C-alpha positions, -999 to 999 in steps of 0.1 A, spaced: 13 178 57 -1 143 51 -31 132 71 -23 106 98 -44 74 96 -45 49 124 -53 14 113 -63 -13 138 -66 -49 127 -56 -82 142 -48 -97 108 -11 -90 102 -13 -96 64 -43 -72 60 -27 -47 83 6 -46 63 -13 -45 30 -35 -17 41 -6 3 55 14 -1 23 -15 10 1 -23 40 22 13 51 25 16 48 -13 -14 71 -15 6 97 6 -8 92 40 11 90 73 1 56 86 2 41 121 -7 4 122 -14 -16 153 -29 -50 159 -49 -47 192 -74 -24 210 -49 -17 238 -22 -6 213 -48 15 195 -57 33 227 -21 41 234 -15 51 198 -44 75 198 -30 93 227 6 94 213 0 101 176 -32 121 174 -46 106 142 -68 125 117 -88 93 109 -90 59 126 -99 27 108 -109 -1 132 -117 -37 126 -149 -47 145 -136 -80 157 -101 -78 172 -90 -98 202 -126 -105 211 -157 -103 189 -166 -69 204 -132 -53 209 -135 -29 179 -170 -20 190 -158 -11 225 -127 7 212 -150 28 190 -172 37 219 -142 46 242 -126 67 214 -157 86 205 -163 94 242 -128 109 245 -125 123 209 -160 128 195 -146 147 164 -122 119 154 -137 102 123 -138 65 127 -142 40 98 -153 6 111 -145 -24 89 -158 -59 95 -159 -94 80 -190 -104 100 -212 -109 70 -186 -130 52 -177 -150 83 -212 -157 96 -234 -153 65 -255 -128 84 -263 -94 71 -249 -66 93 -268 -35 83 -258 -3 100 -274 22 76 -303 32 98 -301 59 124 -308 34 152 -278 13 142 -257 44 139 -266 55 174 -250 24 190 -222 18 165 -207 53 169 -185 49 138 -188 75 111 -186 49 83 -191 11 82 -175 -10 55 -178 -47 49 -146 -67 42 -131 -72 19 -126 -35 14 -111 -24 -19 -81 1 -15 -99 28 -36 -130 24 -15 -111 29 17 -92 59 3 -125 75 -9 -141 71 25 -110 85 42 -110 116 19 -148 120 25 -145 120 63 -114 143 62 -133 167 39 -162 167 63 -139 172 93 -123 202 75 -157 217 66 -169 214 103 -138 234 114 -144 262 90 
């Protein structure tokens, strides 16, 4: 059975492109364009991995969605993607333990994200999730 991936991004072109690429790689993909839709979808579809854009309707919507999701489902791997560095020119470093404590995502990727990079991270968090269950 294919892993179910939830993708949340307010850019319709990027959402469609990512969905198409992940489906071609054999994943079952649910794609939504808002934090509210993501919250409903998480309840309805029980994804194996979630991929959230950091800036959705508001600049902090993805951040808040990640916090809410981790509070309800701490074992759901979340990959956070963001174009903050490209849009602002500011470095957004989340590699340290302090940053990880407030971000709550399992992985942080800067946009643009290459398809193979996203697939590799999805497989890594899925493998980690399986290993934890064993």
